[in-house]
C-alpha positions as CSV (number, residue, x, y, z in Angstrom):
1,M,5.4,4.5,22.9
2,S,8.9,6.1,22.8
3,H,10.5,4.6,19.8
4,R,9.5,4.0,16.2
5,R,9.1,0.6,15.0
6,V,9.8,-0.1,11.3
7,I,9.5,-3.2,9.1
8,N,10.6,-3.3,5.4
9,L,9.4,-6.0,3.1
10,E,10.0,-6.8,-0.5
11,I,7.7,-9.2,-2.3
12,P,8.3,-10.7,-5.7
13,F,6.7,-8.9,-8.7
14,S,3.7,-11.2,-8.8
15,V,0.1,-11.0,-7.8
16,S,0.4,-14.5,-6.3
17,H,2.8,-13.1,-3.7
18,V,0.6,-10.1,-2.5
19,F,-0.8,-12.3,0.3
20,L,2.8,-12.2,1.9
21,A,2.5,-8.5,2.2
22,R,-1.0,-8.6,3.7
23,K,0.0,-11.3,6.1
24,A,3.1,-9.3,7.4
25,V,1.4,-6.1,7.6
26,A,-1.6,-7.6,9.4
27,A,0.7,-9.3,12.0
28,F,2.5,-6.0,12.5
29,A,-0.7,-4.0,12.9
30,S,-2.2,-6.7,15.2
31,S,0.6,-6.4,17.7
32,L,-0.2,-2.7,18.0
33,H,-3.2,-0.8,19.4
34,F,-5.5,-1.3,16.4
35,T,-8.9,-2.8,16.6
36,S,-9.6,-5.9,14.5
37,G,-11.6,-3.8,12.2
38,Q,-8.8,-1.3,11.7
39,V,-6.3,-4.3,11.1
40,D,-8.8,-5.6,8.4
41,D,-8.9,-2.0,6.9
42,I,-5.0,-1.9,6.8
43,T,-4.8,-5.4,5.4
44,V,-7.2,-4.7,2.5
45,A,-5.6,-1.4,1.7
46,V,-2.1,-2.9,1.6
47,G,-3.4,-5.7,-0.6
48,E,-5.0,-3.3,-3.1
49,A,-1.8,-1.1,-3.2
50,C,0.4,-4.1,-3.8
51,T,-1.9,-5.5,-6.4
52,N,-2.0,-2.2,-8.2
53,A,2.0,-2.0,-8.0
54,V,2.1,-5.4,-9.6
55,K,-0.5,-4.8,-12.2
56,H,0.5,-1.3,-13.1
57,G,4.1,-1.2,-12.4
58,C,7.1,-2.8,-14.1
59,T,10.0,-4.9,-13.0
60,S,13.7,-4.2,-13.8
61,K,17.1,-5.6,-12.9
62,N,17.4,-2.7,-10.4
63,N,14.0,-3.0,-9.0
64,P,12.5,-6.5,-9.2
65,A,10.1,-6.3,-6.4
66,V,7.4,-4.4,-4.7
67,R,8.5,-2.7,-1.6
68,V,6.4,-2.2,1.5
69,K,7.6,-0.1,4.5
70,C,5.6,0.2,7.7
71,V,6.5,2.8,10.3
72,L,4.8,2.9,13.6
73,R,4.7,6.6,14.9
74,A,3.3,7.9,18.1
75,Q,-0.2,8.2,16.9
76,D,-0.4,6.3,13.6
77,I,1.0,3.8,11.2
78,C,2.4,4.9,7.9
79,I,2.6,2.3,5.1
80,T,4.5,3.0,1.8
81,V,4.0,0.7,-1.1
82,S,6.4,1.5,-3.8
83,N,7.3,0.1,-7.4
84,S,8.8,1.0,-10.7
85,K,6.4,2.7,-13.1
86,S,5.8,1.2,-16.5
87,S,4.5,4.5,-18.1
88,N,4.2,8.2,-17.4
89,N,0.6,7.9,-16.4
90,C,-0.1,9.9,-13.3
91,M,-2.1,8.1,-10.6
92,I,-5.0,10.0,-8.9
93,V,-7.3,9.0,-6.1
94,P,-10.8,9.1,-7.6
95,Q,-13.5,10.6,-5.7
96,E,-15.9,8.1,-7.2
97,P,-14.9,4.9,-9.3
98,D,-16.1,4.5,-12.8
99,T,-19.0,2.0,-12.3
100,Q,-19.0,1.2,-16.0
101,K,-15.6,-0.6,-15.5
102,E,-15.0,-3.9,-14.1
103,N,-11.8,-2.9,-12.2
104,G,-10.1,0.3,-11.1
105,Y,-11.6,0.5,-7.6
106,G,-8.2,0.0,-5.8
107,L,-7.2,3.6,-5.1
108,F,-10.9,4.5,-4.3
109,I,-11.1,1.5,-1.6
110,I,-7.7,2.5,-0.2
111,N,-8.8,6.1,0.2
112,H,-11.9,5.0,2.2
113,L,-10.2,2.4,4.4
114,M,-7.3,4.7,5.4
115,D,-7.3,8.0,7.3
116,R,-4.8,9.7,4.7
117,V,-3.7,8.5,1.2
118,R,-1.0,10.3,-0.6
119,I,0.4,9.4,-4.1
120,R,4.2,10.3,-4.8
121,E,5.7,9.8,-8.2
122,T,9.0,10.3,-9.9
123,D,9.8,9.6,-13.5
124,K,10.6,6.0,-12.6
125,H,8.8,5.2,-9.3
126,A,5.3,5.3,-7.9
127,M,4.4,5.3,-4.1
128,V,1.2,5.1,-2.3
129,V,1.5,6.4,1.1
130,M,-1.2,5.4,3.5
131,T,-1.8,6.5,7.2
132,K,-4.1,5.0,9.8
133,R,-4.4,6.6,13.2
134,I,-4.4,4.5,16.3
């Protein structure tokens, strides 16, 4: 494939709209050379990242949405989910989730479904950058 394909999506800052991001990214990944299992992995990872963005981020006049960017490159797809931060808490990808808690598995799940996961943060924004090899 000689050119990059990119999609950008903004969803309202609401858990009830996360399905829109999952559906759009699944359609994009399905049109590529991914197996159905890989598409499922990508879809679940994007859903988890968007849900985390809504639950742990914040909305503002300047950034009222969760942003999803998918970039198809020669050997992989890179998906970035970004949002405004509501606190200065640093995100980390846990090696093992805390099984004593009811939630908090999102980054752990994403890390196991995708080939590479990076967290990027500024004072005001958080980004989960996920890569899946074709």
